[in-house]
C-alpha positions in Angstrom: 72.9 -19.5 -138.5 71.6 -16.9 -141.3 68.4 -15.1 -140.4 65.3 -15.0 -142.8 66.2 -11.4 -144.0 69.7 -12.2 -145.0 68.5 -15.2 -147.0 66.2 -13.4 -148.5 68.3 -10.8 -149.6 70.5 -13.4 -151.3 67.2 -15.1 -152.9 66.1 -11.7 -154.0 69.2 -11.6 -156.2 69.1 -15.1 -157.4 67.8 -16.2 -161.0 65.0 -18.2 -159.1 63.4 -14.9 -158.0 63.4 -12.9 -161.2 60.6 -14.7 -163.3 57.9 -14.2 -160.6 59.0 -10.4 -160.3 59.0 -9.8 -164.1 55.4 -11.5 -164.4 54.1 -9.8 -161.6 55.5 -6.3 -162.9 53.9 -7.1 -166.0 50.5 -7.4 -164.9 48.9 -4.1 -165.6 47.5 -2.3 -162.8 48.0 -5.2 -160.1 50.3 -3.5 -158.1 48.2 -0.5 -157.9 45.1 -2.6 -156.7 47.0 -4.6 -154.4 48.9 -1.4 -152.9 52.0 -3.5 -152.5 55.3 -3.9 -154.8 56.1 -7.7 -155.8 59.2 -7.4 -153.4 57.0 -6.4 -150.4 54.3 -9.0 -151.3 56.7 -11.8 -151.8 58.8 -11.2 -148.8 55.7 -11.3 -146.5 54.5 -14.6 -147.9 58.1 -15.7 -147.9 58.6 -14.9 -144.4 55.5 -16.6 -143.1 56.3 -19.6 -145.4 60.0 -20.0 -143.7 58.7 -19.9 -140.3 55.8 -22.2 -140.9 58.4 -24.6 -142.6 60.5 -24.1 -139.4 57.8 -24.6 -137.1 56.8 -27.9 -138.8 60.2 -29.4 -139.8 62.8 -27.5 -137.5 64.2 -24.3 -137.1 67.5 -25.2 -138.6 67.3 -25.0 -142.5 69.8 -27.7 -142.7 67.1 -30.0 -141.2 64.8 -29.3 -144.3 64.5 -32.1 -147.0 62.4 -32.4 -150.2 60.0 -34.9 -148.4 59.8 -32.7 -145.4 58.7 -29.9 -147.5 56.3 -32.0 -149.5 54.8 -33.5 -146.2 54.2 -29.7 -145.2 52.5 -28.9 -148.4 50.1 -32.0 -147.9 49.3 -31.0 -144.5 48.6 -27.5 -146.0 46.3 -28.9 -148.9 44.3 -30.6 -145.9 43.9 -27.6 -143.9 43.0 -25.8 -147.4 40.1 -28.2 -147.8 38.9 -27.0 -144.2 39.6 -23.4 -144.8 37.7 -23.4 -148.0 40.3 -21.0 -149.9 42.9 -22.0 -152.5 45.5 -19.6 -151.2 46.9 -21.8 -148.3 48.2 -24.2 -150.9 48.9 -21.9 -154.1 50.6 -19.4 -151.9 53.4 -21.9 -150.7 53.9 -23.4 -154.0 54.1 -20.0 -156.0 56.9 -18.5 -153.6 57.9 -21.9 -152.2 59.0 -23.5 -155.3 61.7 -20.9 -156.4 62.7 -20.1 -152.8 63.2 -23.8 -151.9 65.0 -24.3 -155.0 67.4 -21.6 -154.5 68.0 -22.9 -150.8 68.7 -26.1 -152.4 70.9 -25.0 -155.2 72.9 -22.9 -152.7 73.1 -26.1 -150.2 71.4 -24.3 -147.4 68.9 -27.1 -147.2 69.3 -30.8 -147.4 68.0 -31.4 -150.8 69.0 -31.1 -154.7 66.9 -28.6 -156.8 65.6 -31.7 -158.8 64.2 -33.1 -155.5 62.5 -29.7 -155.0 60.8 -29.8 -158.8 59.6 -33.3 -158.2 57.9 -32.6 -154.8 56.4 -29.4 -156.4 55.2 -31.4 -159.6 53.5 -33.9 -157.4 51.8 -31.0 -155.6 50.6 -29.4 -158.9 49.5 -32.6 -160.3 47.0 -33.1 -157.4 46.2 -29.1 -157.7 46.6 -28.0 -161.2 46.1 -24.3 -160.0 48.7 -24.2 -157.5 51.9 -22.6 -158.8 49.8 -20.0 -160.8 50.7 -16.3 -159.8 47.4 -14.9 -161.2 45.2 -17.8 -159.5 47.2 -17.1 -156.2 46.5 -13.4 -156.2 42.9 -13.9 -156.9 43.0 -16.5 -154.1 44.7 -14.3 -151.7 42.3 -11.5 -152.2 39.0 -13.2 -152.5 38.1 -12.3 -149.2 38.0 -8.4 -148.8 41.4 -7.4 -147.4 39.9 -4.0 -146.6 37.7 -5.5 -143.7 39.3 -9.0 -142.5 40.8 -8.1 -139.1 38.9 -4.8 -138.6 35.2 -5.4 -139.0 34.9 -9.3 -138.5 33.7 -10.6 -135.2 36.7 -12.8 -134.7 36.4 -13.8 -131.1 32.5 -14.1 -130.6 32.0 -11.4 -128.1 30.0 -8.0 -128.8 31.8 -4.6 -129.1 29.7 -3.4 -126.3 31.0 -5.9 -123.7 33.7 -4.3 -122.1 35.0 -7.6 -121.0 38.6 -6.4 -120.9 38.2 -5.0 -117.7 37.6 -8.0 -115.9 40.1 -9.7 -113.9 40.8 -12.7 -115.5 43.2 -13.9 -112.6 41.2 -13.3 -109.6 37.7 -13.8 -110.8 36.5 -17.5 -109.5 33.5 -17.1 -111.9 35.7 -17.0 -115.2 38.1 -20.0 -116.0 41.0 -18.1 -117.3 42.2 -21.2 -119.3 39.2 -21.0 -121.7 38.8 -17.3 -122.1 42.2 -16.2 -122.1 45.7 -17.6 -122.9 48.0 -16.5 -120.4 51.5 -14.8 -121.4 54.3 -17.0 -122.7 57.8 -15.0 -122.6 58.7 -15.0 -126.4 61.1 -12.9 -128.7 60.2 -11.0 -131.6 61.9 -9.9 -134.9 62.8 -6.4 -136.3 64.7 -4.9 -133.4 64.7 -8.1 -131.2 67.8 -9.8 -130.6 66.2 -13.2 -131.9 66.1 -12.2 -135.4 69.6 -10.8 -135.6 71.6 -12.9 -133.1 70.2 -16.0 -132.4 69.0 -19.1 -134.2 65.2 -19.3 -133.3 62.6 -16.7 -133.1 59.9 -18.2 -130.9 57.4 -15.5 -131.7 56.5 -17.2 -135.0 55.5 -20.4 -132.8 52.0 -21.2 -133.0 49.9 -21.9 -129.9 48.2 -25.3 -130.6 45.6 -25.2 -127.9 42.7 -27.1 -129.2 40.5 -24.8 -126.9 41.7 -22.0 -129.5 40.3 -21.6 -133.2 41.9 -23.1 -135.8 45.2 -21.5 -137.0 44.8 -20.0 -140.5 47.8 -18.8 -142.1 45.9 -16.9 -144.7 44.2 -14.9 -142.1 47.4 -13.7 -140.8 48.9 -12.8 -144.3 45.7 -11.1 -145.3 45.9 -9.0 -142.2 49.8 -8.3 -142.5 49.0 -6.9 -146.0 46.1 -5.0 -145.0 48.4 -3.2 -142.2 51.3 -2.8 -144.7 48.5 -0.6 -146.7 47.7 1.2 -143.6 51.1 2.1 -142.8 51.6 3.3 -146.2 48.8 5.5 -146.0 49.9 6.8 -142.4 53.2 7.8 -144.2 51.3 10.0 -146.5 49.4 11.6 -143.9 50.3 15.0 -142.0 50.3 12.7 -138.6 53.6 11.4 -140.1 55.3 14.5 -140.5 54.8 15.2 -136.6 56.2 12.0 -135.5 59.1 11.6 -133.2 62.4 11.2 -135.1 62.9 7.6 -133.5 59.6 6.7 -135.3 60.7 5.1 -138.9 59.0 3.1 -141.3 61.2 0.2 -140.2 60.5 0.8 -136.4 56.7 1.1 -137.0 56.7 -2.3 -139.2 58.5 -4.0 -136.2 56.1 -2.9 -133.8 53.0 -3.5 -135.7 54.1 -6.9 -136.9 54.8 -7.9 -133.1 51.4 -7.3 -132.2 49.9 -9.0 -135.5 52.0 -12.2 -135.3 51.9 -12.7 -131.8 48.5 -11.8 -131.2 47.3 -14.2 -133.8 49.9 -17.1 -133.2 49.6 -17.1 -129.5 46.0 -15.6 -128.5 44.2 -16.3 -132.1 43.0 -12.6 -132.0 43.0 -10.1 -135.0 43.1 -6.3 -134.4 39.2 -6.2 -134.4 39.3 -8.5 -131.1 42.5 -7.4 -129.4 41.8 -7.0 -125.8 43.4 -4.8 -123.0 44.9 -7.8 -121.2 46.3 -9.2 -124.6 48.1 -5.7 -125.4 49.4 -5.5 -121.7 50.7 -8.9 -121.8 52.5 -8.4 -125.1 53.9 -5.0 -124.6 55.0 -5.3 -121.1 56.3 -8.8 -121.7 57.6 -9.5 -125.3 58.4 -5.6 -125.8 60.3 -5.2 -122.6 61.9 -8.6 -122.0 63.3 -9.0 -125.8 63.2 -6.0 -127.7 66.2 -3.8 -128.2 64.2 -0.1 -128.2 65.6 2.6 -126.3 63.6 4.7 -123.8 62.7 7.3 -126.5 61.3 4.3 -128.9 59.2 2.9 -126.1 57.7 6.3 -125.2 57.0 6.8 -129.0 55.1 3.2 -129.4 51.7 4.3 -127.8 51.3 7.6 -129.7 52.3 5.8 -133.1 49.9 3.1 -132.6 47.0 5.3 -131.5 47.5 7.4 -134.6 47.6 4.4 -136.8 44.3 3.2 -135.4 42.8 6.4 -135.5 43.6 6.4 -139.4 42.1 2.9 -139.7 39.1 4.6 -138.4 39.1 7.6 -140.9 39.7 5.2 -143.8 36.3 3.4 -142.6 38.2 0.3 -142.1 37.2 0.1 -138.2 34.0 1.2 -136.4 34.3 4.4 -134.4 33.3 2.9 -131.2 36.2 0.3 -131.6 38.8 2.7 -132.7 38.1 4.8 -129.4 38.1 1.6 -127.3 41.2 0.2 -129.1 42.9 3.4 -128.5 42.3 3.5 -125.0 43.5 0.1 -124.6 46.9 0.8 -126.4 47.3 4.0 -124.3 47.0 1.8 -121.0 49.2 -0.6 -122.1 51.9 1.7 -123.4 52.1 3.3 -120.0 52.6 0.3 -118.3 55.3 -0.9 -120.8 57.2 2.4 -120.5 57.4 1.9 -116.8 58.3 -1.6 -117.1 61.2 -0.8 -119.5 62.9 1.4 -117.1 63.8 -1.5 -114.9 66.4 -3.8 -116.2 65.3 -6.6 -114.1 62.4 -6.9 -116.6 64.7 -7.8 -119.3 65.2 -11.5 -120.2 68.6 -13.0 -120.0 69.3 -13.1 -123.8 68.6 -9.2 -123.9 70.8 -8.5 -120.8 73.6 -10.8 -123.0 73.1 -8.6 -126.0 73.4 -5.3 -124.0 76.4 -6.6 -122.5 77.8 -7.6 -126.0 77.0 -4.2 -127.4 78.6 -2.6 -124.2 81.9 -4.7 -125.0 82.0 -3.3 -128.2 81.6 -6.5 -130.2 80.6 -6.2 -133.6 76.8 -7.7 -133.5 77.1 -8.5 -137.3 80.0 -10.7 -136.8 78.6 -14.1 -135.8 82.1 -15.4 -134.8 82.6 -12.6 -132.6 79.4 -13.3 -130.9 79.7 -16.5 -130.4 83.3 -16.4 -129.1 82.1 -13.7 -126.5 79.2 -15.6 -125.7 81.2 -18.8 -124.9 83.6 -16.9 -122.6 81.0 -14.9 -120.8 78.0 -16.7 -120.4 78.2 -18.4 -117.2 79.2 -14.6 -116.0 76.3 -13.2 -117.5 73.7 -15.7 -116.1 75.3 -15.7 -112.6 75.2 -11.8 -112.5 71.6 -12.1 -113.8 70.5 -14.6 -111.2 72.3 -12.4 -108.4 69.3 -9.9 -108.9 66.9 -12.5 -108.1 68.2 -14.3 -105.1 66.8 -17.3 -103.4 66.1 -17.3 -99.7 64.0 -18.7 -97.3 61.9 -15.9 -96.7 60.5 -16.0 -100.5 58.2 -19.0 -99.5 56.5 -16.5 -97.0 55.9 -13.9 -99.9 53.7 -15.4 -102.4 53.5 -12.6 -104.5 57.4 -12.6 -104.7 57.5 -16.2 -105.0 55.4 -16.4 -108.1 57.8 -13.7 -109.8 60.7 -15.9 -108.8 59.3 -18.8 -110.3 58.4 -17.0 -113.7 61.8 -16.0 -113.9 63.7 -19.2 -113.1 61.2 -21.3 -115.2 63.4 -23.4 -117.8 60.7 -23.5 -120.1 59.8 -20.0 -120.8 57.8 -20.8 -124.1 55.5 -23.2 -122.1 56.2 -25.9 -124.6 54.9 -28.4 -122.1 51.5 -27.4 -122.7 51.7 -27.8 -126.2 49.6 -31.0 -127.4 52.4 -32.9 -128.5 54.1 -32.7 -125.2 51.4 -34.8 -123.2 48.6 -37.3 -123.5 45.2 -36.4 -123.1 44.3 -39.1 -120.9 45.9 -41.3 -118.6 44.7 -44.3 -116.3 41.0 -42.7 -116.6 42.3 -39.2 -116.0 42.1 -36.3 -118.4 44.8 -33.9 -119.0 44.0 -30.2 -117.9 45.9 -27.0 -118.6 45.5 -25.7 -114.9 47.0 -28.9 -113.5 50.0 -28.8 -115.7 50.7 -25.2 -114.9 50.3 -26.2 -111.2 52.8 -29.0 -111.5 55.3 -27.2 -113.4 55.3 -24.4 -111.0 55.6 -26.5 -108.1 58.5 -28.3 -109.8 60.3 -24.9 -110.0 59.5 -24.2 -106.4 61.1 -27.8 -105.6 64.2 -26.7 -107.3 64.4 -23.6 -105.0 64.1 -25.8 -101.8 66.9 -28.2 -103.3 69.2 -25.3 -103.7 68.6 -23.7 -100.2 69.1 -27.4 -98.7 72.5 -27.8 -100.4 73.4 -24.2 -99.6 72.8 -24.8 -96.0 74.6 -28.1 -95.7 77.2 -27.8 -98.5 77.7 -24.2 -99.3 81.1 -24.7 -101.1 79.5 -27.3 -103.4 76.2 -25.0 -104.2 75.8 -24.7 -108.0 73.3 -21.9 -109.5 69.7 -21.9 -108.7 68.7 -22.4 -112.4 70.9 -25.8 -112.3 68.4 -27.1 -109.5 65.3 -26.0 -111.4 66.3 -27.8 -114.6 
């Protein structure tokens, strides 16, 4: 399946793209005020729209129909009424109409251009201002972009409360499910293998836990835009000239977007409310398990982010005490990340597979070559990976090791079983609880281990892989 970047490259060269670009370029001074070219602004909005449609309809563009796109925009209109800003409906229509029309014309979705035009006409009939580029820009920047995500108190905690040093896992006085969302092993775009080599980028999935604040795509987009401007300022500062060679503009964007997207989608936290636990979770899990960074790149992430946050402070976009606090958190998380990245056992199966494919000399830009290699070697790769995490009877006497093995062999790394649509809230008078669901899932994985050992003892010649029993 084509990636978003490859699809967007085709869209940018299409006749559907050019009219909006021309209109934007002809708005005197707008690009200077916003600080972004139309190419950058539209791709940011388009990327978020594509991810949202994939989350709502299905990861394959072939599943998209005019009706499902219309249903998503109708839902967006409902969220728009709650959010109190017109951006949520204007953005998807302004960018979505030409984008989806292009996808329909090039037969990448299950719709015809006329079907898309009809759906968009119905949306614009209900909301006449939707589809207007000037109104979209006005709505987009109606909230001061310079401060959202920096100064606003997104999480309800006071700056002076250093709650990040509390051990959420072992403190019985705190309910970790209410105060902190545990890690989910997700991938990320940019240098991650999920964008270039696999169909699905789970980092774009939204944690729908009802205990979290409502997910508002306008907030994420605004913060993405604000950080794009901040990175542009960084590249014009003396600090940029002293950076390591591995720190390129694309590398910095990949790293920053990882933190922004996963930080908000999974934890519902903007930079202003980033916590040490959140940074450690993302940097030691997502970055290490899935991103194809070199050791030099891992070592450069901490100093790069520290500089970027320092510049946010010098531009008066963040309070001085928050700058220092966040820099300390980044440095602590980065140190743990660098150490974790040295151990290949911390890599995901997918990352190990990509590294093995690279070592075999397979062209990563050739989908057919990749698919052929994976088909021929997948079982060998999985078996080799599992050999590094053997299951023996002794693991049941070591709770720490058992917990690590359960994490490794869990067949639902994204924890989709915790999503609201995966369970009922009440059953026979009992309420669903996140803690109970996690315990039940982990116990089921442990039962898989015991079934594997039982079969290995009784019929070793017919014993399958551990993962087969767990599933």
